[in-house]
C-alpha positions as CSV (number, residue, x, y, z in Angstrom):
1,X,-6.0,22.1,3.0
2,X,-7.9,19.8,5.2
3,X,-6.3,17.4,8.0
4,X,-6.0,13.9,6.9
5,X,-7.4,14.5,3.3
6,X,-5.0,13.9,0.2
7,X,-4.7,17.7,-1.1
8,X,-4.9,16.3,-4.6
9,X,-8.9,16.0,-3.6
10,X,-10.5,19.1,-4.9
11,X,-13.7,20.5,-3.7
12,X,-15.5,19.4,-6.7
13,X,-13.9,15.9,-6.4
14,X,-15.0,15.4,-2.9
15,X,-18.6,16.5,-3.6
16,X,-18.6,14.0,-6.1
17,X,-17.2,11.3,-4.0
18,X,-19.3,11.8,-1.0
19,X,-22.5,12.5,-3.1
20,X,-22.1,8.9,-4.5
21,X,-23.8,6.4,-3.4
22,X,-23.2,2.4,-2.7
23,X,-23.2,1.0,-6.2
24,X,-22.7,4.0,-8.1
25,X,-19.7,4.0,-10.4
26,X,-16.8,6.2,-10.9
27,X,-15.1,7.0,-14.0
28,X,-11.2,7.5,-13.8
29,X,-10.0,8.2,-17.2
30,X,-7.1,9.0,-19.0
31,X,-6.6,12.5,-21.0
32,X,-7.2,10.4,-24.2
33,X,-10.8,9.4,-22.9
34,X,-13.8,11.6,-24.4
35,X,-14.4,12.8,-21.1
36,X,-16.6,15.8,-21.7
37,X,-19.2,13.6,-23.8
38,X,-19.4,11.2,-21.6
39,X,-19.8,13.2,-18.6
40,X,-23.0,14.9,-20.0
41,X,-24.5,11.4,-19.9
42,X,-23.6,10.4,-16.4
43,X,-26.0,10.6,-13.4
44,X,-24.4,14.2,-12.1
45,X,-23.1,15.2,-15.6
46,X,-20.1,16.6,-13.7
47,X,-16.5,15.9,-14.7
48,X,-13.3,16.6,-12.5
49,X,-10.1,17.4,-14.7
50,X,-6.9,16.7,-12.8
51,X,-4.4,17.7,-15.8
52,X,-1.2,17.6,-13.7
53,X,-1.4,13.9,-12.5
54,X,-0.8,10.5,-13.7
55,X,-4.2,8.0,-13.6
56,X,-2.5,6.3,-10.7
57,X,-1.7,9.3,-8.8
58,X,-5.6,10.1,-9.3
59,X,-6.7,6.5,-8.2
60,X,-4.4,6.9,-4.8
61,X,-6.1,10.1,-3.7
62,X,-9.7,9.0,-4.5
63,X,-9.2,5.5,-3.1
64,X,-7.7,7.3,0.1
65,X,-11.4,8.2,0.9
66,X,-13.6,6.1,-1.5
67,X,-14.2,2.3,-0.4
68,X,-14.6,-0.4,-2.9
69,X,-17.5,-2.3,-3.2
70,X,-17.1,-5.9,-1.9
71,X,-20.8,-7.3,-2.6
72,X,-20.0,-7.4,-6.5
73,X,-17.7,-9.6,-8.4
74,X,-16.6,-6.9,-10.7
75,X,-16.2,-3.8,-8.4
76,X,-13.0,-2.3,-10.5
77,X,-13.1,-2.6,-14.3
78,X,-10.4,-1.4,-16.9
79,X,-10.9,-0.7,-20.6
80,X,-9.2,-3.4,-22.8
81,X,-6.7,-3.1,-25.1
82,X,-8.3,-3.4,-28.8
83,X,-7.3,-6.1,-30.3
84,X,-5.7,-8.3,-27.5
85,X,-7.7,-8.0,-24.3
86,X,-5.1,-10.1,-22.6
87,X,-2.7,-7.3,-22.6
88,X,-2.4,-5.2,-19.4
89,X,-0.7,-2.0,-20.2
90,X,1.8,-0.2,-17.8
91,X,-0.8,2.4,-16.7
92,X,-2.9,-0.3,-15.8
93,X,-0.6,-2.0,-13.7
94,X,0.2,1.1,-11.6
95,X,-3.4,1.7,-11.1
96,X,-4.1,-2.1,-9.7
97,X,-1.4,-1.6,-7.6
98,X,-2.9,1.5,-5.9
99,X,-6.2,-0.4,-6.0
100,X,-4.9,-3.4,-4.2
101,X,-2.9,-1.3,-1.7
102,X,-6.3,0.7,-0.9
103,X,-7.9,-2.4,-0.6
104,X,-5.3,-4.0,1.6
105,X,-5.4,-7.2,-0.8
106,X,-5.7,-8.4,-4.3
107,X,-8.6,-6.9,-6.2
108,X,-9.6,-8.5,-9.5
109,X,-9.7,-5.7,-12.4
110,X,-12.1,-7.2,-14.8
111,X,-11.7,-5.8,-18.7
112,X,-14.4,-4.3,-20.8
113,X,-14.3,-4.0,-24.8
114,X,-13.5,-0.5,-25.6
115,X,-17.0,0.4,-26.5
116,X,-19.0,-1.4,-23.8
117,X,-16.8,0.7,-21.6
118,X,-17.8,3.7,-23.1
119,X,-21.3,2.7,-22.6
120,X,-20.7,1.7,-18.8
121,X,-18.9,5.1,-18.5
122,X,-22.1,6.8,-19.4
123,X,-24.2,5.2,-16.5
124,X,-21.5,5.9,-14.1
125,X,-21.9,8.8,-11.5
126,X,-19.2,11.0,-12.9
127,X,-16.2,11.2,-14.7
128,X,-12.7,11.8,-13.0
129,X,-10.3,12.7,-15.9
130,X,-6.5,12.4,-15.2
131,X,-3.6,14.4,-17.4
132,X,-2.1,10.8,-18.1
133,X,-1.7,10.4,-21.9
134,X,-0.8,6.9,-22.0
135,X,-3.4,4.8,-23.8
136,X,-6.3,2.9,-21.8
137,X,-5.9,4.3,-18.6
138,X,-9.6,4.3,-17.9
139,X,-11.3,2.6,-15.1
140,X,-14.8,2.3,-13.6
141,X,-14.6,1.9,-10.0
142,X,-17.9,0.8,-7.8
143,X,-18.2,2.7,-4.4
144,X,-18.6,0.4,-1.7
145,X,-20.0,1.1,1.9
146,X,-18.2,1.9,5.2
147,X,-20.3,0.1,8.1
148,X,-20.8,1.3,11.4
149,X,-19.1,-1.2,14.3
């Protein structure tokens, strides 16, 4: 245990979040996502599994230490529902609430078509897979910076 660090952040996950640089993406995905195959193609080839957590719980923990990039138009992206890109499933609404809370303001979450999402996830730094079995709980979060005073 560490003071001030969410206990859901495992040692491997903390390493990933710290090793990421500004502009690197983190793929935060649900239990249905092909995480092992995608992780092999990421920058770090790393995957962290959080089997007992919802995607929203994992997002809250990650965003307690990870700044969201505010230099780009689309720092957070979600996998679109196949057949209807306008649908926002409950799991995505829950994660959006965590993103907004962490940022202290509403953040636009851009939709990405399913196969384009897979391709983008392969370019991310690493994959974090929650145990959430609800479909479409898949996000890409771009790391921002913490500026010195």
